[in-house]
mmCIF file as Biopython writes it, N, C-alpha, C and O atoms, coordinates in Angstrom:
data_model
#
loop_
_atom_site.group_PDB
_atom_site.id
_atom_site.type_symbol
_atom_site.label_atom_id
_atom_site.label_alt_id
_atom_site.label_comp_id
_atom_site.label_asym_id
_atom_site.label_entity_id
_atom_site.label_seq_id
_atom_site.pdbx_PDB_ins_code
_atom_site.Cartn_x
_atom_site.Cartn_y
_atom_site.Cartn_z
_atom_site.occupancy
_atom_site.B_iso_or_equiv
_atom_site.auth_seq_id
_atom_site.auth_asym_id
_atom_site.pdbx_PDB_model_num
ATOM 1   N N  . UNK A ? 1  ? -19.368 -8.018  -22.915 1.0 0.0 1  A 1 
ATOM 2   C CA . UNK A ? 1  ? -18.524 -7.600  -21.813 1.0 0.0 1  A 1 
ATOM 3   C C  . UNK A ? 1  ? -19.405 -6.940  -20.667 1.0 0.0 1  A 1 
ATOM 4   O O  . UNK A ? 1  ? -20.231 -6.053  -20.884 1.0 0.0 1  A 1 
ATOM 5   N N  . UNK A ? 2  ? -19.144 -7.447  -19.504 1.0 0.0 2  A 1 
ATOM 6   C CA . UNK A ? 2  ? -19.970 -6.990  -18.288 1.0 0.0 2  A 1 
ATOM 7   C C  . UNK A ? 2  ? -19.508 -5.687  -17.830 1.0 0.0 2  A 1 
ATOM 8   O O  . UNK A ? 2  ? -18.349 -5.332  -18.045 1.0 0.0 2  A 1 
ATOM 9   N N  . UNK A ? 3  ? -20.347 -4.951  -17.209 1.0 0.0 3  A 1 
ATOM 10  C CA . UNK A ? 3  ? -20.130 -3.656  -16.756 1.0 0.0 3  A 1 
ATOM 11  C C  . UNK A ? 3  ? -18.894 -3.481  -15.793 1.0 0.0 3  A 1 
ATOM 12  O O  . UNK A ? 3  ? -18.090 -2.572  -16.002 1.0 0.0 3  A 1 
ATOM 13  N N  . UNK A ? 4  ? -18.751 -4.319  -14.780 1.0 0.0 4  A 1 
ATOM 14  C CA . UNK A ? 4  ? -17.656 -4.075  -13.752 1.0 0.0 4  A 1 
ATOM 15  C C  . UNK A ? 4  ? -16.252 -4.154  -14.549 1.0 0.0 4  A 1 
ATOM 16  O O  . UNK A ? 4  ? -15.335 -3.400  -14.226 1.0 0.0 4  A 1 
ATOM 17  N N  . UNK A ? 5  ? -16.124 -5.001  -15.503 1.0 0.0 5  A 1 
ATOM 18  C CA . UNK A ? 5  ? -14.849 -5.125  -16.209 1.0 0.0 5  A 1 
ATOM 19  C C  . UNK A ? 5  ? -14.581 -3.784  -16.969 1.0 0.0 5  A 1 
ATOM 20  O O  . UNK A ? 5  ? -13.485 -3.223  -16.969 1.0 0.0 5  A 1 
ATOM 21  N N  . UNK A ? 6  ? -15.633 -3.356  -17.582 1.0 0.0 6  A 1 
ATOM 22  C CA . UNK A ? 6  ? -15.477 -2.093  -18.345 1.0 0.0 6  A 1 
ATOM 23  C C  . UNK A ? 6  ? -15.159 -0.855  -17.405 1.0 0.0 6  A 1 
ATOM 24  O O  . UNK A ? 6  ? -14.225 -0.083  -17.623 1.0 0.0 6  A 1 
ATOM 25  N N  . UNK A ? 7  ? -15.950 -0.758  -16.439 1.0 0.0 7  A 1 
ATOM 26  C CA . UNK A ? 7  ? -15.807 0.371   -15.534 1.0 0.0 7  A 1 
ATOM 27  C C  . UNK A ? 7  ? -14.520 0.319   -14.713 1.0 0.0 7  A 1 
ATOM 28  O O  . UNK A ? 7  ? -13.713 1.246   -14.781 1.0 0.0 7  A 1 
ATOM 29  N N  . UNK A ? 8  ? -14.321 -0.699  -13.974 1.0 0.0 8  A 1 
ATOM 30  C CA . UNK A ? 8  ? -13.231 -0.712  -13.011 1.0 0.0 8  A 1 
ATOM 31  C C  . UNK A ? 8  ? -11.869 -0.798  -13.689 1.0 0.0 8  A 1 
ATOM 32  O O  . UNK A ? 8  ? -10.913 -0.111  -13.327 1.0 0.0 8  A 1 
ATOM 33  N N  . UNK A ? 9  ? -11.824 -1.745  -14.768 1.0 0.0 9  A 1 
ATOM 34  C CA . UNK A ? 9  ? -10.562 -1.974  -15.386 1.0 0.0 9  A 1 
ATOM 35  C C  . UNK A ? 9  ? -10.104 -0.659  -16.157 1.0 0.0 9  A 1 
ATOM 36  O O  . UNK A ? 9  ? -9.000  -0.122  -16.081 1.0 0.0 9  A 1 
ATOM 37  N N  . UNK A ? 10 ? -11.164 -0.274  -16.891 1.0 0.0 10 A 1 
ATOM 38  C CA . UNK A ? 10 ? -10.877 0.952   -17.879 1.0 0.0 10 A 1 
ATOM 39  C C  . UNK A ? 10 ? -10.490 2.107   -17.006 1.0 0.0 10 A 1 
ATOM 40  O O  . UNK A ? 10 ? -9.509  2.794   -17.290 1.0 0.0 10 A 1 
ATOM 41  N N  . UNK A ? 11 ? -11.239 2.345   -15.942 1.0 0.0 11 A 1 
ATOM 42  C CA . UNK A ? 11 ? -10.885 3.475   -15.036 1.0 0.0 11 A 1 
ATOM 43  C C  . UNK A ? 11 ? -9.515  3.358   -14.573 1.0 0.0 11 A 1 
ATOM 44  O O  . UNK A ? 11 ? -8.845  4.390   -14.562 1.0 0.0 11 A 1 
ATOM 45  N N  . UNK A ? 12 ? -8.954  2.198   -14.162 1.0 0.0 12 A 1 
ATOM 46  C CA . UNK A ? 12 ? -7.612  1.988   -13.765 1.0 0.0 12 A 1 
ATOM 47  C C  . UNK A ? 12 ? -6.644  2.440   -14.863 1.0 0.0 12 A 1 
ATOM 48  O O  . UNK A ? 12 ? -5.746  3.240   -14.601 1.0 0.0 12 A 1 
ATOM 49  N N  . UNK A ? 13 ? -6.816  1.945   -16.069 1.0 0.0 13 A 1 
ATOM 50  C CA . UNK A ? 13 ? -6.091  2.163   -17.192 1.0 0.0 13 A 1 
ATOM 51  C C  . UNK A ? 13 ? -6.005  3.699   -17.641 1.0 0.0 13 A 1 
ATOM 52  O O  . UNK A ? 13 ? -4.954  4.215   -18.022 1.0 0.0 13 A 1 
ATOM 53  N N  . UNK A ? 14 ? -7.104  4.299   -17.562 1.0 0.0 14 A 1 
ATOM 54  C CA . UNK A ? 14 ? -7.249  5.692   -17.902 1.0 0.0 14 A 1 
ATOM 55  C C  . UNK A ? 14 ? -6.486  6.571   -16.952 1.0 0.0 14 A 1 
ATOM 56  O O  . UNK A ? 14 ? -5.942  7.602   -17.345 1.0 0.0 14 A 1 
ATOM 57  N N  . UNK A ? 15 ? -6.440  6.134   -15.602 1.0 0.0 15 A 1 
ATOM 58  C CA . UNK A ? 15 ? -5.828  6.919   -14.540 1.0 0.0 15 A 1 
ATOM 59  C C  . UNK A ? 15 ? -4.414  6.624   -14.459 1.0 0.0 15 A 1 
ATOM 60  O O  . UNK A ? 15 ? -3.717  7.301   -13.703 1.0 0.0 15 A 1 
ATOM 61  N N  . UNK A ? 16 ? -3.864  5.608   -15.212 1.0 0.0 16 A 1 
ATOM 62  C CA . UNK A ? 16 ? -2.465  5.267   -15.139 1.0 0.0 16 A 1 
ATOM 63  C C  . UNK A ? 16 ? -2.133  4.285   -13.954 1.0 0.0 16 A 1 
ATOM 64  O O  . UNK A ? 16 ? -0.973  4.000   -13.656 1.0 0.0 16 A 1 
ATOM 65  N N  . UNK A ? 17 ? -3.145  3.831   -13.355 1.0 0.0 17 A 1 
ATOM 66  C CA . UNK A ? 17 ? -3.044  2.860   -12.222 1.0 0.0 17 A 1 
ATOM 67  C C  . UNK A ? 17 ? -2.938  1.346   -12.781 1.0 0.0 17 A 1 
ATOM 68  O O  . UNK A ? 17 ? -3.366  0.994   -13.881 1.0 0.0 17 A 1 
ATOM 69  N N  . UNK A ? 18 ? -2.321  0.542   -11.876 1.0 0.0 18 A 1 
ATOM 70  C CA . UNK A ? 18 ? -2.332  -0.839  -12.147 1.0 0.0 18 A 1 
ATOM 71  C C  . UNK A ? 18 ? -3.770  -1.413  -11.938 1.0 0.0 18 A 1 
ATOM 72  O O  . UNK A ? 18 ? -4.352  -1.210  -10.873 1.0 0.0 18 A 1 
ATOM 73  N N  . UNK A ? 19 ? -4.317  -2.096  -12.901 1.0 0.0 19 A 1 
ATOM 74  C CA . UNK A ? 19 ? -5.564  -2.621  -12.762 1.0 0.0 19 A 1 
ATOM 75  C C  . UNK A ? 19 ? -5.474  -4.052  -12.377 1.0 0.0 19 A 1 
ATOM 76  O O  . UNK A ? 19 ? -4.838  -4.777  -13.141 1.0 0.0 19 A 1 
ATOM 77  N N  . UNK A ? 20 ? -6.020  -4.588  -11.293 1.0 0.0 20 A 1 
ATOM 78  C CA . UNK A ? 20 ? -5.867  -6.015  -10.812 1.0 0.0 20 A 1 
ATOM 79  C C  . UNK A ? 20 ? -7.377  -6.586  -10.898 1.0 0.0 20 A 1 
ATOM 80  O O  . UNK A ? 20 ? -8.246  -6.130  -10.155 1.0 0.0 20 A 1 
ATOM 81  N N  . UNK A ? 21 ? -7.624  -7.513  -11.754 1.0 0.0 21 A 1 
ATOM 82  C CA . UNK A ? 21 ? -8.943  -8.158  -11.785 1.0 0.0 21 A 1 
ATOM 83  C C  . UNK A ? 21 ? -8.819  -9.509  -10.980 1.0 0.0 21 A 1 
ATOM 84  O O  . UNK A ? 21 ? -8.022  -10.398 -11.282 1.0 0.0 21 A 1 
ATOM 85  N N  . UNK A ? 22 ? -9.595  -9.553  -10.047 1.0 0.0 22 A 1 
ATOM 86  C CA . UNK A ? 22 ? -9.805  -10.790 -9.231  1.0 0.0 22 A 1 
ATOM 87  C C  . UNK A ? 22 ? -10.922 -11.561 -9.664  1.0 0.0 22 A 1 
ATOM 88  O O  . UNK A ? 22 ? -12.028 -11.022 -9.707  1.0 0.0 22 A 1 
ATOM 89  N N  . UNK A ? 23 ? -10.763 -12.839 -10.014 1.0 0.0 23 A 1 
ATOM 90  C CA . UNK A ? 23 ? -11.802 -13.590 -10.707 1.0 0.0 23 A 1 
ATOM 91  C C  . UNK A ? 23 ? -12.782 -14.228 -9.717  1.0 0.0 23 A 1 
ATOM 92  O O  . UNK A ? 23 ? -13.419 -15.219 -10.072 1.0 0.0 23 A 1 
ATOM 93  N N  . UNK A ? 24 ? -12.938 -13.695 -8.460  1.0 0.0 24 A 1 
ATOM 94  C CA . UNK A ? 24 ? -13.925 -14.191 -7.642  1.0 0.0 24 A 1 
ATOM 95  C C  . UNK A ? 24 ? -15.232 -13.466 -7.676  1.0 0.0 24 A 1 
ATOM 96  O O  . UNK A ? 24 ? -16.192 -13.794 -6.979  1.0 0.0 24 A 1 
ATOM 97  N N  . UNK A ? 25 ? -15.228 -12.474 -8.510  1.0 0.0 25 A 1 
ATOM 98  C CA . UNK A ? 25 ? -16.403 -11.569 -8.742  1.0 0.0 25 A 1 
ATOM 99  C C  . UNK A ? 25 ? -17.286 -12.014 -9.913  1.0 0.0 25 A 1 
ATOM 100 O O  . UNK A ? 25 ? -17.479 -13.203 -10.166 1.0 0.0 25 A 1 
ATOM 101 N N  . UNK A ? 26 ? -17.810 -11.008 -10.609 1.0 0.0 26 A 1 
ATOM 102 C CA . UNK A ? 26 ? -18.659 -11.173 -11.794 1.0 0.0 26 A 1 
ATOM 103 C C  . UNK A ? 26 ? -17.948 -11.519 -13.014 1.0 0.0 26 A 1 
ATOM 104 O O  . UNK A ? 26 ? -18.512 -12.250 -13.828 1.0 0.0 26 A 1 
ATOM 105 N N  . UNK A ? 27 ? -16.692 -11.050 -13.253 1.0 0.0 27 A 1 
ATOM 106 C CA . UNK A ? 27 ? -15.920 -11.350 -14.472 1.0 0.0 27 A 1 
ATOM 107 C C  . UNK A ? 27 ? -15.475 -12.863 -14.515 1.0 0.0 27 A 1 
ATOM 108 O O  . UNK A ? 27 ? -15.280 -13.533 -13.501 1.0 0.0 27 A 1 
ATOM 109 N N  . UNK A ? 28 ? -15.348 -13.287 -15.705 1.0 0.0 28 A 1 
ATOM 110 C CA . UNK A ? 28 ? -14.863 -14.608 -16.014 1.0 0.0 28 A 1 
ATOM 111 C C  . UNK A ? 28 ? -13.482 -14.557 -16.455 1.0 0.0 28 A 1 
ATOM 112 O O  . UNK A ? 28 ? -12.982 -13.477 -16.772 1.0 0.0 28 A 1 
ATOM 113 N N  . UNK A ? 29 ? -12.747 -15.774 -16.506 1.0 0.0 29 A 1 
ATOM 114 C CA . UNK A ? 29 ? -11.375 -15.701 -17.195 1.0 0.0 29 A 1 
ATOM 115 C C  . UNK A ? 29 ? -11.576 -15.550 -18.622 1.0 0.0 29 A 1 
ATOM 116 O O  . UNK A ? 29 ? -10.726 -14.887 -19.218 1.0 0.0 29 A 1 
ATOM 117 N N  . UNK A ? 30 ? -12.535 -16.037 -19.278 1.0 0.0 30 A 1 
ATOM 118 C CA . UNK A ? 30 ? -12.755 -15.903 -20.689 1.0 0.0 30 A 1 
ATOM 119 C C  . UNK A ? 30 ? -12.927 -14.422 -21.036 1.0 0.0 30 A 1 
ATOM 120 O O  . UNK A ? 30 ? -12.397 -13.928 -22.031 1.0 0.0 30 A 1 
ATOM 121 N N  . UNK A ? 31 ? -13.696 -13.727 -20.171 1.0 0.0 31 A 1 
ATOM 122 C CA . UNK A ? 31 ? -13.912 -12.290 -20.425 1.0 0.0 31 A 1 
ATOM 123 C C  . UNK A ? 31 ? -12.530 -11.484 -20.246 1.0 0.0 31 A 1 
ATOM 124 O O  . UNK A ? 31 ? -12.230 -10.530 -20.963 1.0 0.0 31 A 1 
ATOM 125 N N  . UNK A ? 32 ? -11.814 -11.927 -19.318 1.0 0.0 32 A 1 
ATOM 126 C CA . UNK A ? 32 ? -10.443 -11.158 -19.048 1.0 0.0 32 A 1 
ATOM 127 C C  . UNK A ? 32 ? -9.512  -11.379 -20.087 1.0 0.0 32 A 1 
ATOM 128 O O  . UNK A ? 32 ? -8.699  -10.488 -20.333 1.0 0.0 32 A 1 
ATOM 129 N N  . UNK A ? 33 ? -9.507  -12.540 -20.800 1.0 0.0 33 A 1 
ATOM 130 C CA . UNK A ? 33 ? -8.573  -12.994 -21.902 1.0 0.0 33 A 1 
ATOM 131 C C  . UNK A ? 33 ? -9.062  -12.234 -23.111 1.0 0.0 33 A 1 
ATOM 132 O O  . UNK A ? 33 ? -8.236  -11.850 -23.939 1.0 0.0 33 A 1 
ATOM 133 N N  . UNK A ? 34 ? -10.352 -11.991 -23.268 1.0 0.0 34 A 1 
ATOM 134 C CA . UNK A ? 34 ? -10.824 -11.343 -24.577 1.0 0.0 34 A 1 
ATOM 135 C C  . UNK A ? 34 ? -11.026 -9.770  -24.392 1.0 0.0 34 A 1 
ATOM 136 O O  . UNK A ? 34 ? -11.515 -9.122  -25.317 1.0 0.0 34 A 1 
ATOM 137 N N  . UNK A ? 35 ? -10.663 -9.177  -23.242 1.0 0.0 35 A 1 
ATOM 138 C CA . UNK A ? 35 ? -10.896 -7.820  -23.053 1.0 0.0 35 A 1 
ATOM 139 C C  . UNK A ? 35 ? -9.832  -7.070  -23.865 1.0 0.0 35 A 1 
ATOM 140 O O  . UNK A ? 35 ? -8.658  -7.425  -23.977 1.0 0.0 35 A 1 
ATOM 141 N N  . UNK A ? 36 ? -10.432 -5.917  -24.453 1.0 0.0 36 A 1 
ATOM 142 C CA . UNK A ? 36 ? -9.571  -5.013  -25.132 1.0 0.0 36 A 1 
ATOM 143 C C  . UNK A ? 36 ? -9.772  -3.617  -24.625 1.0 0.0 36 A 1 
ATOM 144 O O  . UNK A ? 36 ? -10.907 -3.141  -24.623 1.0 0.0 36 A 1 
ATOM 145 N N  . UNK A ? 37 ? -8.742  -2.934  -24.197 1.0 0.0 37 A 1 
ATOM 146 C CA . UNK A ? 37 ? -7.305  -3.334  -24.219 1.0 0.0 37 A 1 
ATOM 147 C C  . UNK A ? 37 ? -7.040  -4.376  -23.157 1.0 0.0 37 A 1 
ATOM 148 O O  . UNK A ? 37 ? -7.815  -4.558  -22.218 1.0 0.0 37 A 1 
ATOM 149 N N  . UNK A ? 38 ? -5.841  -5.102  -23.346 1.0 0.0 38 A 1 
ATOM 150 C CA . UNK A ? 38 ? -5.469  -6.135  -22.396 1.0 0.0 38 A 1 
ATOM 151 C C  . UNK A ? 38 ? -5.440  -5.521  -20.987 1.0 0.0 38 A 1 
ATOM 152 O O  . UNK A ? 38 ? -5.253  -4.325  -20.760 1.0 0.0 38 A 1 
ATOM 153 N N  . UNK A ? 39 ? -5.656  -6.526  -20.020 1.0 0.0 39 A 1 
ATOM 154 C CA . UNK A ? 39 ? -5.764  -6.154  -18.634 1.0 0.0 39 A 1 
ATOM 155 C C  . UNK A ? 39 ? -4.335  -6.169  -18.095 1.0 0.0 39 A 1 
ATOM 156 O O  . UNK A ? 39 ? -3.467  -6.837  -18.655 1.0 0.0 39 A 1 
ATOM 157 N N  . UNK A ? 40 ? -4.088  -5.428  -17.002 1.0 0.0 40 A 1 
ATOM 158 C CA . UNK A ? 40 ? -2.712  -5.404  -16.425 1.0 0.0 40 A 1 
ATOM 159 C C  . UNK A ? 40 ? -2.479  -6.711  -15.739 1.0 0.0 40 A 1 
ATOM 160 O O  . UNK A ? 40 ? -1.468  -7.350  -16.026 1.0 0.0 40 A 1 
ATOM 161 N N  . UNK A ? 41 ? -3.330  -7.161  -14.857 1.0 0.0 41 A 1 
ATOM 162 C CA . UNK A ? 41 ? -3.082  -8.300  -14.045 1.0 0.0 41 A 1 
ATOM 163 C C  . UNK A ? 41 ? -4.400  -8.967  -13.701 1.0 0.0 41 A 1 
ATOM 164 O O  . UNK A ? 41 ? -5.349  -8.278  -13.327 1.0 0.0 41 A 1 
ATOM 165 N N  . UNK A ? 42 ? -4.496  -10.383 -13.824 1.0 0.0 42 A 1 
ATOM 166 C CA . UNK A ? 42 ? -5.639  -11.170 -13.528 1.0 0.0 42 A 1 
ATOM 167 C C  . UNK A ? 42 ? -5.136  -12.206 -12.591 1.0 0.0 42 A 1 
ATOM 168 O O  . UNK A ? 42 ? -4.108  -12.838 -12.835 1.0 0.0 42 A 1 
ATOM 169 N N  . UNK A ? 43 ? -5.877  -12.396 -11.479 1.0 0.0 43 A 1 
ATOM 170 C CA . UNK A ? 43 ? -5.494  -13.415 -10.439 1.0 0.0 43 A 1 
ATOM 171 C C  . UNK A ? 43 ? -6.764  -14.066 -10.113 1.0 0.0 43 A 1 
ATOM 172 O O  . UNK A ? 43 ? -7.844  -13.490 -10.237 1.0 0.0 43 A 1 
ATOM 173 N N  . UNK A ? 44 ? -6.620  -15.374 -9.661  1.0 0.0 44 A 1 
ATOM 174 C CA . UNK A ? 44 ? -7.751  -16.174 -9.399  1.0 0.0 44 A 1 
ATOM 175 C C  . UNK A ? 44 ? -8.466  -15.763 -8.137  1.0 0.0 44 A 1 
ATOM 176 O O  . UNK A ? 44 ? -9.687  -15.896 -8.057  1.0 0.0 44 A 1 
ATOM 177 N N  . UNK A ? 45 ? -7.748  -15.269 -7.148  1.0 0.0 45 A 1 
ATOM 178 C CA . UNK A ? 45 ? -8.455  -14.866 -5.899  1.0 0.0 45 A 1 
ATOM 179 C C  . UNK A ? 45 ? -7.317  -13.880 -5.112  1.0 0.0 45 A 1 
ATOM 180 O O  . UNK A ? 45 ? -6.159  -13.779 -5.517  1.0 0.0 45 A 1 
ATOM 181 N N  . UNK A ? 46 ? -7.767  -13.272 -4.092  1.0 0.0 46 A 1 
ATOM 182 C CA . UNK A ? 46 ? -7.009  -12.345 -3.288  1.0 0.0 46 A 1 
ATOM 183 C C  . UNK A ? 46 ? -5.678  -12.907 -2.703  1.0 0.0 46 A 1 
ATOM 184 O O  . UNK A ? 46 ? -4.661  -12.228 -2.558  1.0 0.0 46 A 1 
ATOM 185 N N  . UNK A ? 47 ? -5.799  -14.210 -2.388  1.0 0.0 47 A 1 
ATOM 186 C CA . UNK A ? 47 ? -4.675  -15.010 -1.792  1.0 0.0 47 A 1 
ATOM 187 C C  . UNK A ? 47 ? -3.465  -15.013 -2.806  1.0 0.0 47 A 1 
ATOM 188 O O  . UNK A ? 47 ? -2.311  -14.765 -2.459  1.0 0.0 47 A 1 
ATOM 189 N N  . UNK A ? 48 ? -3.839  -15.313 -4.065  1.0 0.0 48 A 1 
ATOM 190 C CA . UNK A ? 48 ? -2.859  -15.392 -5.082  1.0 0.0 48 A 1 
ATOM 191 C C  . UNK A ? 48 ? -2.176  -13.988 -5.273  1.0 0.0 48 A 1 
ATOM 192 O O  . UNK A ? 48 ? -0.969  -13.911 -5.502  1.0 0.0 48 A 1 
ATOM 193 N N  . UNK A ? 49 ? -2.958  -12.917 -5.174  1.0 0.0 49 A 1 
ATOM 194 C CA . UNK A ? 49 ? -2.415  -11.580 -5.387  1.0 0.0 49 A 1 
ATOM 195 C C  . UNK A ? 49 ? -1.494  -11.199 -4.173  1.0 0.0 49 A 1 
ATOM 196 O O  . UNK A ? 49 ? -0.498  -10.491 -4.326  1.0 0.0 49 A 1 
ATOM 197 N N  . UNK A ? 50 ? -1.878  -11.703 -2.965  1.0 0.0 50 A 1 
ATOM 198 C CA . UNK A ? 50 ? -1.120  -11.480 -1.798  1.0 0.0 50 A 1 
ATOM 199 C C  . UNK A ? 50 ? 0.242   -12.195 -1.962  1.0 0.0 50 A 1 
ATOM 200 O O  . UNK A ? 50 ? 1.278   -11.590 -1.688  1.0 0.0 50 A 1 
ATOM 201 N N  . UNK A ? 51 ? 0.260   -13.531 -2.424  1.0 0.0 51 A 1 
ATOM 202 C CA . UNK A ? 51 ? 1.468   -14.165 -2.747  1.0 0.0 51 A 1 
ATOM 203 C C  . UNK A ? 51 ? 2.358   -13.557 -3.663  1.0 0.0 51 A 1 
ATOM 204 O O  . UNK A ? 51 ? 3.576   -13.666 -3.529  1.0 0.0 51 A 1 
ATOM 205 N N  . UNK A ? 52 ? 1.798   -12.883 -4.645  1.0 0.0 52 A 1 
ATOM 206 C CA . UNK A ? 52 ? 2.626   -12.221 -5.632  1.0 0.0 52 A 1 
ATOM 207 C C  . UNK A ? 52 ? 3.195   -10.932 -5.118  1.0 0.0 52 A 1 
ATOM 208 O O  . UNK A ? 52 ? 4.294   -10.550 -5.520  1.0 0.0 52 A 1 
ATOM 209 N N  . UNK A ? 53 ? 2.491   -10.238 -4.241  1.0 0.0 53 A 1 
ATOM 210 C CA . UNK A ? 53 ? 3.038   -9.076  -3.644  1.0 0.0 53 A 1 
ATOM 211 C C  . UNK A ? 53 ? 4.184   -9.448  -2.657  1.0 0.0 53 A 1 
ATOM 212 O O  . UNK A ? 53 ? 5.210   -8.771  -2.595  1.0 0.0 53 A 1 
ATOM 213 N N  . UNK A ? 54 ? 3.960   -10.605 -1.850  1.0 0.0 54 A 1 
ATOM 214 C CA . UNK A ? 54 ? 5.029   -11.029 -0.997  1.0 0.0 54 A 1 
ATOM 215 C C  . UNK A ? 54 ? 6.296   -11.317 -1.777  1.0 0.0 54 A 1 
ATOM 216 O O  . UNK A ? 54 ? 7.379   -10.857 -1.415  1.0 0.0 54 A 1 
ATOM 217 N N  . UNK A ? 55 ? 6.146   -12.134 -2.927  1.0 0.0 55 A 1 
ATOM 218 C CA . UNK A ? 55 ? 7.313   -12.475 -3.770  1.0 0.0 55 A 1 
ATOM 219 C C  . UNK A ? 55 ? 7.957   -11.248 -4.197  1.0 0.0 55 A 1 
ATOM 220 O O  . UNK A ? 55 ? 9.178   -11.176 -4.054  1.0 0.0 55 A 1 
ATOM 221 N N  . UNK A ? 56 ? 7.296   -10.229 -4.722  1.0 0.0 56 A 1 
ATOM 222 C CA . UNK A ? 56 ? 7.858   -9.008  -5.262  1.0 0.0 56 A 1 
ATOM 223 C C  . UNK A ? 56 ? 8.618   -8.266  -4.171  1.0 0.0 56 A 1 
ATOM 224 O O  . UNK A ? 56 ? 9.666   -7.669  -4.414  1.0 0.0 56 A 1 
ATOM 225 N N  . UNK A ? 57 ? 8.103   -8.316  -3.050  1.0 0.0 57 A 1 
ATOM 226 C CA . UNK A ? 57 ? 8.717   -7.691  -1.848  1.0 0.0 57 A 1 
ATOM 227 C C  . UNK A ? 57 ? 10.056  -8.285  -1.539  1.0 0.0 57 A 1 
ATOM 228 O O  . UNK A ? 57 ? 11.040  -7.590  -1.288  1.0 0.0 57 A 1 
ATOM 229 N N  . UNK A ? 58 ? 10.061  -9.667  -1.566  1.0 0.0 58 A 1 
ATOM 230 C CA . UNK A ? 58 ? 11.248  -10.461 -1.279  1.0 0.0 58 A 1 
ATOM 231 C C  . UNK A ? 58 ? 12.302  -10.255 -2.387  1.0 0.0 58 A 1 
ATOM 232 O O  . UNK A ? 58 ? 13.487  -10.182 -2.062  1.0 0.0 58 A 1 
ATOM 233 N N  . UNK A ? 59 ? 11.933  -10.159 -3.669  1.0 0.0 59 A 1 
ATOM 234 C CA . UNK A ? 59 ? 12.793  -10.009 -4.743  1.0 0.0 59 A 1 
ATOM 235 C C  . UNK A ? 59 ? 13.414  -8.611  -4.742  1.0 0.0 59 A 1 
ATOM 236 O O  . UNK A ? 59 ? 14.515  -8.407  -5.252  1.0 0.0 59 A 1 
ATOM 237 N N  . UNK A ? 60 ? 12.662  -7.624  -4.141  1.0 0.0 60 A 1 
ATOM 238 C CA . UNK A ? 60 ? 13.127  -6.224  -4.125  1.0 0.0 60 A 1 
ATOM 239 C C  . UNK A ? 60 ? 14.150  -5.947  -3.012  1.0 0.0 60 A 1 
ATOM 240 O O  . UNK A ? 60 ? 14.894  -4.966  -3.021  1.0 0.0 60 A 1 
ATOM 241 N N  . UNK A ? 61 ? 14.128  -6.929  -2.006  1.0 0.0 61 A 1 
ATOM 242 C CA . UNK A ? 61 ? 15.057  -6.612  -0.804  1.0 0.0 61 A 1 
ATOM 243 C C  . UNK A ? 61 ? 16.541  -6.856  -1.198  1.0 0.0 61 A 1 
ATOM 244 O O  . UNK A ? 61 ? 17.438  -6.659  -0.378  1.0 0.0 61 A 1 
#
């Protein structure tokens, strides 16, 4: 397990925040799948995350 996954994602989980892992950095999809505890949300890039936010906003209207 690489350090950014451990520090960033675990910090989010411990603080009660939603952790979003964007796979354009150092972490790989394989690391995300095998991470324990499970990650909250994994996206391939920021554009995908933006699309998800837009969809959620539309559903909430």
